[in-house]
N, C-alpha and C positions, 0 to 999 in steps of 0.2 A: 518298086521304089519305097513303098510303105514299110516293107520288111527291113530294108536297109536303114530307114530312119529309126525303127525300133531297135535294131542292133546298135546304132549309134547312141541312143538313149541308154541302153544297157551298158555300153562301154563307159559312158559317163559315170554311171552309178558305180561300176567296178573301179574306175579311177579314183573316185571319192573314197571308197573303202580302202584302196591301196594307200591313200594318204594317211589314213589312220594307222595302218600297219607300219608305214615308213617312219612316221614320227615315233611310234612305240619302239621300233627296231633301233632307230637312232638314239633314243633315250637310254635304252639298255646297253648300247655299245659305247656311249659317250661318258656316262657317269664313272667317276673314279672310285667310288665306294658303293656298297650295297644300297645304302639309303638314297644316294643321289641317282643311282641307276633306276630304282623304283620310282622316285619322284619324277624324273624326266621321262621314263618309259611309260608311266601311266598318266602323268600330268599333261604332257604335250599332246597326245591324242584327244584328251578331254578338252583342252583349251581350243584345239582346232575345231572340234565338234560344236563347241559353244559359239565360236566366231562364225562358223559356217551356218549353223542353225539360226543365228540371230540376224545376220546381215545378207546371206546369200540364198537361203532356202526360199523356194518359190512362194510358199504360203506364209512367210514371216511377215508380221505387221511392221517390222523395222527393216525390211528389205531395202537395200540401197538402189539407187537409180543409176543409169549409165551416165557418165563413164566410170563412176566409182565402183559399180558392181564388177565390171570387167577388171579394173585395176586391182581390187582386193583379191579376186579370183586368181588373177595372174600372179600376184605376190604369194599367195598360199601355195600354188603349184610350183612356183620357182623355189620357195623355201623348202618344199618337200624334195625337189630335185637336189638342192644343196645338201640337205640332210642325208639323202641316199648317197650322194657323191662323197660326203665326208666320212662315210663308213667304208669306203673303198669299193663300192659296187658300181663301177664306171659303166659297164654294159647295161645294167639295169636302169641306171640313170638316163642313159641315152634312149633306151626303149620306152621308159615311162614318159620322158619329155616329148619324144616323138609322137607317142600315142595321144598325149594331151593336145599337141599342136594339130594333129590330124582331126581329132574329135572336135576341137574348137572351131576349126575351119568349116567342117561339115555342119556343125550346129548353127553357125552364122549363115551359111549358104541356104540351109533348109529352114531357117528361122525357128529353131527349136528352143 
């Protein structure tokens, strides 16, 4: 059971890294000119990292408490799903969203 819990924590880390990639991919696909592509492609992952590190990171001094922690986390993952969907990657959106839901359920069950 402990190895499954470790795998779940590893999956969580990979999902967080995927969000950075998704926001960058979305930014480079969404911008209408080169400047905007770079601004969105580099700025949106940085903005996500700052928000996550400030309010959701386990060792942050400004970490939110429940239910705000869950709501912000859900909003960020939903925004990442929307960004991926808006680039036309429907199958990846479903897979990413499904993995997040599975991961979150297991984290709640195992109190991770």
